[in-house]
C-alpha positions as CSV (number, residue, x, y, z in Angstrom):
1,M,-55.7,-35.1,15.7
2,E,-54.1,-31.9,16.9
3,P,-51.4,-30.2,14.8
4,R,-47.9,-30.6,16.3
5,T,-46.3,-27.5,17.7
6,A,-42.7,-26.6,17.2
7,S,-41.9,-27.6,20.8
8,A,-43.6,-31.0,20.3
9,R,-41.4,-31.6,17.2
10,G,-38.2,-30.8,19.2
11,P,-35.3,-28.4,18.6
12,S,-35.0,-29.4,15.0
13,A,-38.2,-27.5,14.3
14,V,-36.6,-24.3,15.5
15,D,-33.1,-24.9,14.0
16,E,-32.2,-27.9,11.9
17,D,-28.6,-27.4,12.9
18,W,-29.2,-27.4,16.6
19,N,-27.0,-30.4,17.2
20,P,-24.3,-30.4,14.4
21,S,-21.5,-32.9,14.2
22,W,-19.0,-30.1,14.1
23,P,-17.7,-28.0,17.0
24,T,-20.1,-25.7,18.8
25,D,-17.7,-22.8,18.4
26,W,-17.9,-23.1,14.6
27,Q,-21.7,-23.2,14.9
28,R,-21.7,-20.1,17.1
29,H,-19.7,-18.2,14.5
30,Y,-21.9,-19.4,11.7
31,A,-25.1,-18.5,13.6
32,A,-23.8,-15.0,14.1
33,L,-23.0,-14.8,10.3
34,R,-26.4,-16.2,9.4
35,E,-28.1,-13.6,11.7
36,Q,-26.2,-10.8,10.0
37,V,-27.0,-12.0,6.5
38,R,-30.7,-12.1,7.5
39,N,-30.3,-8.5,8.5
40,E,-29.2,-7.8,4.9
41,E,-25.4,-7.6,5.4
42,D,-23.6,-9.0,2.3
43,P,-21.1,-11.7,3.5
44,A,-18.5,-10.1,1.3
45,Q,-18.7,-7.1,3.5
46,V,-18.1,-9.0,6.7
47,L,-14.4,-8.3,7.1
48,P,-12.0,-9.0,10.0
49,G,-12.9,-6.8,12.9
50,F,-16.6,-7.2,12.3
51,T,-17.9,-8.4,15.6
52,M,-21.3,-9.6,16.7
53,H,-22.1,-10.7,20.2
54,G,-18.4,-10.4,21.1
55,T,-17.4,-12.7,18.3
56,D,-15.1,-11.6,15.4
57,V,-17.2,-13.0,12.7
58,G,-15.2,-11.3,10.0
59,K,-11.9,-12.9,11.0
60,W,-13.6,-16.3,11.4
61,L,-15.3,-16.0,7.9
62,T,-12.0,-15.0,6.3
63,G,-10.4,-18.2,7.7
64,Q,-13.3,-20.4,6.5
65,R,-13.0,-18.9,3.0
66,E,-9.3,-19.5,2.6
67,P,-8.4,-22.6,0.5
68,G,-7.0,-24.5,3.5
69,G,-10.0,-23.5,5.7
70,W,-12.6,-24.4,3.1
71,A,-10.9,-27.8,2.4
72,A,-11.0,-28.7,6.1
73,L,-14.7,-28.1,6.5
74,A,-17.2,-31.0,6.5
75,D,-19.7,-31.1,3.7
76,G,-22.5,-29.9,6.0
77,Q,-20.4,-26.9,7.1
78,R,-19.8,-25.9,3.4
79,E,-23.5,-26.3,2.8
80,C,-24.3,-23.9,5.7
81,L,-21.9,-21.3,4.3
82,E,-23.2,-21.7,0.8
83,A,-26.7,-21.2,2.1
84,V,-25.7,-17.7,3.2
85,A,-24.0,-16.9,-0.2
86,T,-20.5,-17.6,1.0
87,E,-18.0,-19.3,-1.3
88,P,-14.3,-20.2,-0.9
89,S,-11.8,-17.5,-1.9
90,T,-10.3,-18.3,-5.2
91,A,-7.5,-15.7,-5.0
92,P,-4.6,-16.2,-2.6
93,V,-4.4,-13.5,0.0
94,S,-1.2,-11.4,-0.7
95,A,1.4,-10.9,2.0
96,F,0.6,-7.2,1.8
97,V,-3.1,-7.8,2.7
98,R,-2.1,-10.2,5.5
99,G,0.3,-7.6,6.8
100,I,-2.4,-4.8,6.8
101,V,-4.9,-7.1,8.6
102,A,-2.2,-8.0,11.2
103,L,-1.4,-4.3,11.7
104,F,-5.0,-3.4,12.1
105,E,-5.6,-6.2,14.6
106,R,-2.5,-5.2,16.6
107,D,-3.4,-1.5,16.6
108,F,-7.0,-2.3,17.5
109,D,-5.9,-4.5,20.4
110,A,-3.4,-2.0,21.6
111,T,-5.9,0.9,21.5
112,R,-8.5,-1.1,23.3
113,S,-6.1,-2.1,26.1
114,A,-4.6,1.4,26.4
115,V,-7.8,3.1,27.2
116,S,-7.8,4.3,30.8
117,F,-9.8,6.7,32.8
118,Q,-8.3,9.1,35.2
119,D,-9.8,9.5,38.6
120,R,-10.3,13.3,38.7
121,H,-11.1,13.2,42.5
122,H,-7.9,11.3,43.6
123,G,-4.9,12.9,42.1
């Protein structure tokens, strides 16, 4: 009898979470976080504004760790996050910190949209 290859066993052999019961958008964010953790990035250092493949993984992770976000997760989602050393936040985020994050996001978006290039040849 021949040994079974990964392709013969199906997608589960490559990624056991290939067809989760939760939204694919959540899985996409988690996969980016998991990839970053594999590259030795501490999840605690993945802050809002940390993007990977165009996805703000830091902002997403912060929302997952908040008490309301963590409580809304399915058991399997919590297990996924715990597998990459992520736990719920036990301290409430202060209004000051939320304000700083909001200012950073606003300024970052404004800076990104304000960048323009002058055409040196036409005026």
